[in-house]
C-alpha positions as CSV (number, residue, x, y, z in Angstrom):
1,M,-12.3,-55.7,15.1
2,N,-11.9,-54.2,11.7
3,Q,-13.7,-56.7,9.4
4,R,-17.2,-56.4,8.0
5,Y,-17.1,-59.7,6.2
6,A,-18.6,-63.0,7.5
7,P,-16.5,-65.0,9.9
8,I,-14.0,-67.4,8.3
9,D,-13.5,-70.9,9.6
10,A,-10.2,-71.0,11.6
11,A,-9.4,-74.3,9.9
12,L,-8.1,-72.3,7.0
13,F,-5.4,-70.6,9.1
14,V,-4.6,-73.7,11.1
15,D,-3.9,-75.6,7.9
16,N,-1.8,-72.7,6.5
17,R,0.4,-72.7,9.6
18,K,0.8,-76.5,9.5
19,R,2.1,-76.3,5.9
20,F,4.3,-73.3,6.6
21,V,6.2,-74.8,9.6
22,L,7.0,-78.0,7.6
23,E,9.3,-75.8,5.5
24,L,11.3,-74.5,8.4
25,K,14.7,-75.7,9.5
26,E,15.1,-77.4,12.9
27,K,15.0,-75.2,16.0
28,A,13.6,-72.2,14.1
29,I,11.3,-69.4,15.1
30,A,9.3,-67.5,12.5
31,I,8.0,-64.1,13.2
32,F,5.1,-62.4,11.3
33,Q,3.7,-58.9,12.0
34,S,0.6,-57.0,11.1
35,N,1.0,-54.0,8.9
36,D,1.8,-50.5,10.1
37,E,-1.0,-48.0,10.6
38,M,0.0,-45.6,7.8
39,P,0.0,-41.9,8.7
40,R,-2.0,-39.6,6.4
41,N,-2.0,-36.0,7.7
42,A,-2.3,-34.3,11.1
43,D,-3.5,-37.1,13.4
44,C,-5.2,-39.2,10.7
45,C,-4.2,-42.6,9.3
46,Y,-5.2,-44.3,6.1
47,P,-7.7,-47.1,6.5
48,F,-5.9,-50.1,7.9
49,R,-5.3,-53.1,5.6
50,Q,-3.8,-56.2,7.1
51,N,-0.4,-57.7,6.0
52,S,-1.4,-60.5,3.6
53,D,1.1,-63.0,4.9
54,F,0.2,-62.3,8.5
55,F,-3.5,-62.7,7.7
56,Y,-2.8,-65.9,5.7
57,L,-1.3,-67.5,8.8
58,S,-3.5,-66.1,11.5
59,G,-6.8,-64.7,10.2
60,I,-6.3,-61.7,12.6
61,D,-7.4,-58.5,11.0
62,Q,-6.1,-56.0,13.5
63,E,-3.2,-53.7,13.9
64,Q,-0.3,-54.1,16.4
65,S,-0.4,-57.9,16.2
66,I,2.4,-60.4,16.0
67,L,2.6,-64.1,15.3
68,L,5.4,-66.3,16.6
69,L,5.8,-69.9,15.3
70,F,8.2,-72.2,17.0
71,P,7.4,-75.8,16.0
72,N,10.4,-77.3,17.9
73,S,9.6,-75.5,21.2
74,P,10.4,-77.7,24.2
75,D,7.2,-76.4,25.7
76,P,4.2,-77.3,23.5
77,K,2.4,-74.1,24.7
78,F,4.9,-72.0,22.7
79,K,4.7,-73.8,19.3
80,E,2.2,-71.1,18.2
81,V,1.9,-67.7,20.0
82,L,-0.3,-64.8,19.0
83,F,0.2,-61.3,20.4
84,I,-2.6,-58.8,20.1
85,R,-3.2,-55.2,21.2
86,E,-4.8,-54.8,24.6
87,S,-7.9,-52.7,24.8
88,D,-7.9,-50.1,27.6
89,E,-10.8,-47.7,28.5
90,H,-9.4,-44.9,26.3
91,T,-9.3,-47.3,23.2
92,K,-12.8,-48.6,23.9
93,V,-14.2,-45.0,23.9
94,W,-12.3,-43.7,20.9
95,E,-11.9,-46.7,18.7
96,G,-14.2,-49.4,20.0
97,E,-13.5,-52.9,21.1
98,K,-10.5,-54.8,19.9
99,Y,-10.1,-58.6,20.0
100,S,-10.4,-60.2,23.3
101,K,-8.0,-63.2,23.9
102,E,-10.9,-65.6,23.5
103,E,-12.0,-64.0,20.3
104,A,-8.5,-64.1,18.9
105,R,-8.3,-67.8,19.8
106,K,-11.6,-68.5,18.0
107,V,-10.6,-66.5,14.8
108,S,-7.0,-67.9,14.5
109,G,-7.2,-71.4,16.1
110,I,-4.1,-70.4,18.2
111,Q,-4.5,-71.2,21.9
112,T,-1.6,-69.2,23.4
113,V,-2.5,-65.5,23.2
114,Y,-0.6,-62.7,24.9
115,W,-0.8,-58.9,24.8
116,T,1.6,-57.3,22.3
117,K,3.5,-55.5,25.1
118,E,4.7,-59.0,26.3
119,Y,6.2,-59.9,23.0
120,E,9.8,-58.8,23.5
121,T,10.2,-60.5,26.9
122,L,8.8,-63.8,25.6
123,L,10.9,-63.7,22.4
124,Q,14.1,-63.1,24.4
125,W,13.3,-66.1,26.6
126,L,12.4,-68.4,23.7
127,S,15.4,-67.3,21.6
128,A,17.8,-69.3,23.9
129,E,16.3,-72.5,22.4
130,C,16.5,-71.6,18.7
131,T,19.2,-71.6,16.0
132,Y,17.3,-69.8,13.2
133,L,15.0,-66.8,13.1
134,Y,12.8,-66.5,10.0
135,L,11.8,-63.0,9.2
136,N,9.3,-61.8,6.6
137,N,9.6,-59.1,4.0
138,N,7.6,-57.9,1.0
139,E,9.5,-59.6,-1.8
140,N,6.8,-59.4,-4.4
141,D,8.6,-58.8,-7.7
142,R,6.3,-55.9,-8.4
143,A,7.0,-54.2,-5.1
144,K,8.9,-50.9,-5.0
145,N,9.3,-50.8,-1.2
146,E,10.0,-47.1,-0.9
147,V,8.4,-47.0,2.5
148,I,10.3,-48.7,5.3
149,S,7.7,-51.1,6.6
150,R,7.3,-52.7,10.0
151,D,8.8,-55.9,8.6
152,A,11.7,-54.1,7.0
153,R,12.5,-52.4,10.4
154,L,12.5,-55.7,12.2
155,T,15.6,-57.1,10.3
156,P,18.2,-54.6,11.6
157,Q,16.6,-54.7,15.1
158,T,16.8,-58.5,15.2
159,K,20.4,-58.5,14.1
160,K,21.3,-56.1,16.9
161,L,19.3,-58.0,19.6
162,F,20.3,-61.6,18.5
163,P,23.7,-61.4,16.8
164,G,24.4,-65.1,17.3
165,I,21.1,-66.4,15.7
166,R,21.1,-67.0,11.9
167,L,18.4,-65.1,10.0
168,E,16.4,-66.8,7.3
169,R,13.8,-65.5,4.8
170,S,10.1,-66.5,5.0
171,A,9.1,-64.9,1.8
172,P,10.1,-67.7,-0.6
173,I,8.1,-70.2,1.5
174,M,5.1,-67.9,1.6
175,A,5.3,-67.4,-2.2
176,S,5.3,-71.1,-2.8
177,L,2.3,-71.7,-0.4
178,R,0.1,-68.8,-1.4
179,Q,0.2,-69.5,-5.1
180,I,-1.9,-72.7,-4.6
181,K,-5.4,-71.8,-3.3
182,S,-7.3,-74.1,-1.0
183,K,-11.1,-74.7,-1.3
184,A,-11.7,-72.2,1.5
185,E,-9.7,-69.5,-0.3
186,I,-11.4,-70.2,-3.6
187,A,-14.8,-69.7,-1.9
188,L,-13.6,-66.3,-0.7
189,I,-12.3,-65.3,-4.1
190,N,-15.7,-66.4,-5.6
191,E,-17.5,-64.2,-3.2
192,A,-15.3,-61.2,-4.2
193,C,-16.1,-62.0,-7.9
194,A,-19.8,-62.3,-7.1
195,I,-19.8,-58.8,-5.5
196,T,-17.9,-57.5,-8.5
197,E,-20.5,-58.9,-10.9
198,K,-23.2,-57.0,-9.0
199,A,-21.3,-53.8,-9.3
200,F,-20.7,-54.3,-13.0
201,R,-24.4,-55.0,-13.7
202,R,-25.2,-51.9,-11.7
203,T,-23.1,-49.7,-14.0
204,L,-24.8,-51.0,-17.2
205,S,-28.1,-49.4,-16.2
206,F,-26.3,-46.2,-15.1
207,I,-23.9,-45.4,-17.9
208,K,-25.1,-42.9,-20.6
209,P,-23.7,-39.8,-22.3
210,G,-23.1,-37.0,-19.8
211,V,-22.3,-39.1,-16.7
212,W,-18.8,-38.6,-15.2
213,E,-16.2,-41.2,-14.7
214,Y,-16.3,-40.6,-10.9
215,E,-20.0,-41.1,-10.8
216,I,-19.5,-44.6,-12.3
217,E,-16.9,-45.2,-9.7
218,A,-19.3,-44.2,-7.0
219,E,-21.9,-46.7,-8.2
220,V,-19.3,-49.4,-8.0
221,S,-18.2,-48.4,-4.6
222,H,-21.8,-48.3,-3.3
223,E,-22.4,-51.9,-4.5
224,F,-19.1,-53.1,-2.9
225,T,-20.0,-51.5,0.4
226,I,-23.6,-52.9,0.7
227,N,-22.3,-56.4,-0.1
228,R,-19.7,-56.4,2.8
229,A,-16.6,-56.0,0.7
230,N,-13.5,-54.5,2.4
231,G,-13.6,-52.1,-0.5
232,H,-11.6,-52.0,-3.8
233,A,-8.9,-54.6,-4.3
234,Y,-6.9,-51.8,-6.1
235,S,-7.5,-48.3,-7.4
236,P,-10.4,-48.5,-9.9
237,I,-9.9,-47.5,-13.5
238,I,-12.9,-45.8,-15.1
239,A,-11.5,-44.5,-18.4
240,S,-13.6,-43.0,-21.1
241,G,-12.7,-41.9,-24.6
242,K,-8.9,-41.4,-25.1
243,N,-8.4,-42.2,-21.4
244,S,-9.1,-45.9,-22.2
245,C,-5.7,-46.1,-23.9
246,V,-3.9,-45.1,-20.6
247,L,-3.2,-48.5,-18.9
248,H,-3.3,-47.3,-15.3
249,Y,-5.6,-44.2,-15.6
250,V,-7.1,-43.6,-12.1
251,N,-8.1,-39.9,-12.2
252,N,-11.6,-40.8,-13.1
253,N,-12.6,-37.2,-13.6
254,Q,-13.8,-36.8,-17.2
255,Q,-17.3,-36.7,-18.6
256,C,-18.4,-39.7,-20.7
257,K,-19.4,-38.5,-24.2
258,K,-21.7,-39.9,-26.8
259,G,-19.9,-42.3,-29.1
260,D,-17.1,-43.0,-26.7
261,L,-16.1,-46.2,-25.0
262,V,-15.6,-46.5,-21.3
263,L,-13.1,-49.0,-20.0
264,M,-13.8,-50.1,-16.4
265,D,-11.1,-52.1,-14.5
266,F,-12.2,-52.8,-10.9
267,G,-12.5,-55.6,-8.4
268,A,-14.0,-56.1,-4.9
269,E,-11.8,-57.2,-2.1
270,Y,-13.7,-59.5,0.3
271,A,-12.1,-60.8,3.5
272,N,-8.8,-59.5,2.1
273,Y,-9.1,-61.7,-1.1
274,A,-9.1,-59.9,-4.4
275,S,-11.1,-60.0,-7.6
276,D,-10.1,-58.3,-10.8
277,L,-12.5,-57.5,-13.7
278,T,-12.2,-55.4,-16.8
279,R,-15.1,-54.6,-19.2
280,T,-15.3,-52.0,-21.9
281,V,-18.7,-50.7,-22.9
282,P,-20.2,-48.1,-25.2
283,V,-21.3,-44.9,-23.5
284,S,-24.2,-44.6,-25.8
285,G,-25.3,-48.2,-25.3
286,K,-24.3,-49.4,-28.8
287,F,-20.9,-50.1,-30.3
288,T,-19.9,-48.6,-33.6
289,K,-18.9,-51.0,-36.3
290,R,-15.2,-50.4,-35.7
291,Q,-15.5,-50.6,-31.9
292,K,-17.3,-53.9,-32.2
293,A,-14.7,-55.3,-34.5
294,V,-11.9,-54.4,-32.1
295,Y,-14.0,-55.6,-29.1
296,N,-14.7,-59.0,-30.7
297,A,-11.0,-59.4,-31.6
298,V,-10.0,-58.9,-27.9
299,L,-12.8,-61.3,-26.9
300,R,-11.5,-64.0,-29.3
301,V,-7.9,-63.6,-27.9
302,M,-9.3,-63.9,-24.3
303,R,-11.2,-67.0,-25.2
304,E,-8.2,-68.7,-26.8
305,A,-5.8,-67.5,-24.1
306,S,-8.1,-68.9,-21.3
307,K,-7.9,-72.4,-22.9
308,L,-4.1,-72.3,-22.3
309,L,-4.4,-71.9,-18.6
310,V,-3.9,-75.6,-17.9
311,V,-1.9,-77.8,-15.7
312,G,1.7,-78.2,-17.0
313,N,1.8,-75.1,-19.2
314,T,4.4,-72.4,-18.5
315,F,4.4,-68.6,-18.6
316,D,6.8,-68.5,-21.5
317,N,4.9,-71.0,-23.7
318,Y,1.6,-69.3,-22.7
319,N,2.8,-65.8,-23.6
320,A,4.3,-66.9,-26.9
321,A,1.1,-68.6,-27.9
322,V,-1.0,-65.5,-27.0
323,R,1.3,-63.2,-28.9
324,S,0.7,-65.3,-32.1
325,I,-3.1,-65.1,-31.5
326,M,-3.0,-61.4,-31.0
327,E,-0.8,-60.8,-34.0
328,K,-3.4,-62.4,-36.3
329,E,-6.1,-60.2,-34.8
330,L,-4.1,-57.1,-35.2
331,V,-3.3,-58.0,-38.9
332,D,-7.0,-58.6,-39.5
333,L,-7.8,-55.2,-38.0
334,K,-5.2,-53.6,-40.3
335,L,-3.2,-52.3,-37.4
336,I,0.0,-54.2,-38.3
337,T,1.0,-56.2,-41.4
338,T,2.6,-59.6,-41.9
339,A,5.6,-57.7,-43.2
340,D,5.9,-55.8,-39.8
341,I,5.9,-59.1,-38.0
342,K,8.6,-60.6,-40.3
343,K,11.0,-57.7,-39.8
344,Q,10.2,-57.0,-36.1
345,D,12.9,-56.8,-33.4
346,P,12.2,-59.8,-31.1
347,Q,12.8,-57.5,-28.1
348,N,10.3,-55.0,-29.4
349,P,7.6,-56.9,-31.4
350,A,5.2,-55.1,-33.7
351,L,2.2,-56.0,-31.6
352,R,3.5,-54.0,-28.7
353,K,2.3,-50.8,-30.3
354,Y,-1.2,-51.9,-29.7
355,F,-0.9,-54.5,-26.9
356,M,1.9,-53.5,-24.5
357,H,1.1,-55.4,-21.2
358,G,1.2,-58.9,-19.9
359,I,-1.7,-61.2,-20.4
360,S,-2.0,-62.7,-16.9
361,H,-0.9,-62.4,-13.3
362,F,-1.4,-64.4,-10.1
363,M,-4.3,-63.3,-8.0
364,G,-5.3,-64.1,-4.4
365,L,-4.8,-62.2,-1.1
366,D,-3.2,-59.5,-3.3
367,V,-4.5,-58.5,-6.7
368,H,-0.9,-59.0,-8.0
369,D,-0.4,-62.1,-5.8
370,L,2.7,-64.1,-5.0
371,G,3.8,-66.8,-7.3
372,D,6.7,-68.3,-9.2
373,R,6.6,-67.5,-13.0
374,Q,9.2,-70.2,-13.6
375,Q,7.0,-73.0,-12.2
376,K,4.7,-75.0,-14.4
377,F,1.0,-74.1,-14.0
378,T,-0.5,-76.2,-11.2
379,A,-4.0,-76.9,-10.1
380,G,-5.1,-74.4,-7.5
381,M,-3.4,-71.4,-9.1
382,V,-5.7,-68.4,-9.9
383,F,-4.8,-66.1,-12.8
384,T,-6.3,-63.2,-14.5
385,C,-6.7,-63.3,-18.3
386,E,-6.7,-59.7,-19.7
387,P,-5.9,-59.1,-23.3
388,G,-6.4,-55.6,-24.7
389,I,-6.0,-53.5,-27.9
390,Y,-5.3,-49.8,-27.6
391,I,-5.5,-47.5,-30.6
392,P,-4.9,-43.9,-29.3
393,E,-5.3,-42.4,-32.8
394,E,-8.9,-43.7,-32.8
395,S,-9.6,-43.1,-29.0
396,I,-10.3,-46.9,-28.8
397,G,-9.0,-48.7,-25.8
398,I,-10.5,-52.1,-25.2
399,R,-9.5,-54.6,-22.4
400,L,-11.4,-57.6,-21.2
401,E,-10.5,-59.5,-18.1
402,N,-11.8,-62.4,-16.1
403,D,-10.3,-64.4,-13.2
404,L,-9.6,-68.1,-13.8
405,L,-8.8,-71.1,-11.5
406,I,-6.5,-73.8,-12.9
407,G,-8.2,-77.1,-12.3
408,V,-7.3,-80.7,-12.8
409,K,-9.9,-81.0,-15.6
410,G,-9.1,-77.6,-17.1
411,P,-9.6,-73.9,-16.4
412,Q,-12.6,-72.7,-14.4
413,D,-13.8,-69.2,-15.2
414,L,-14.7,-67.6,-11.9
415,M,-16.4,-64.7,-13.7
416,K,-18.3,-66.8,-16.3
417,N,-21.6,-65.3,-15.2
418,I,-20.5,-61.7,-15.8
419,P,-21.8,-60.4,-19.2
420,I,-19.1,-60.1,-21.8
421,E,-20.5,-60.7,-25.3
422,A,-21.0,-57.4,-27.2
423,D,-24.6,-58.1,-28.0
424,D,-25.3,-58.9,-24.4
425,I,-23.7,-55.7,-23.2
426,E,-25.8,-53.7,-25.7
427,F,-29.0,-55.5,-24.7
428,L,-28.4,-54.9,-20.9
429,M,-27.7,-51.2,-21.6
430,R,-31.0,-50.5,-23.4
């Protein structure tokens, strides 16, 4: 078994499956697959990371696994079927133990478990009783899908094998379900945030002039590993000096110099659930007057934006309000003028020169999680809040980011314990 995290109560996955099958048409089978083992070079593969949808419904964190859901099956035994890789003596020697059938039942809550090699025969038999086949694909609106995944390969294969069965998409259902987090999911995200806090606090006692960006990354990675995280939820950004103005800088190969800022954007992944933090700190341990002015402007925008993450708001209204808040701060910093704002092209507003990215995104099993941007904010959604101001001509790039849960009584900051005030940062770096 791949995971190093603590066992998760199977009730989470049982409930997820119950809610999913309620959205299926009559006489439908839904198929979900684990991710491919991605080749690297020679005979090596990249570290395995489970397909988020498959994990959401099964809790199984192992390659070569398949989930079949058939809620209208005439035989109750086949309403839920899990297929897992069978361990032979060669596998045990070279890779270690895989799930036994009993372990898979305990993890997933699914009682009918077969070996993966038996999948095609059983599907062929069950298909005679179904009208629809629901297949899953990566339809995240940020996805590029340049690699043909295991899910993508399944669609043409299924059309060939079952020409008379109508194919349906699982992705819209999964997006709707996954954007609302259960208490169990929030607990896992909280654990990821807690590990991220430990890593950030570790960096504050380490950063000083002369350290290298990759050394800071190593400190973060160390703290993640000793706290049972899967690893990084995304490629970490450790960007000092002028690199702090590059939004997705991941080289992390420059030396941090006296007087510079270092922007750190990283997050632990725990039990496949993400966290996403950004902090910007002075390499020397003390902000210059100008750096602190920009820093506090970003912090004010973040505080005001966070208040808007409430039930009933919409992305459009939220983004428009944040733009107004940011415009005022940029005017006060003398980066743009009120005249610039009045004559701006609505498609290319003046603030975009210094704040050119979105303020929030969904977060959960993926750092850029599934969700409907047209839907009103609903309790249970988790968002990042990440304003930034980037001034390349001054080598000042400052972004601050916390993760927030939308609650019935208002937003809950899942990173409220992580230092963010400029004075607190300076105090902890002494």
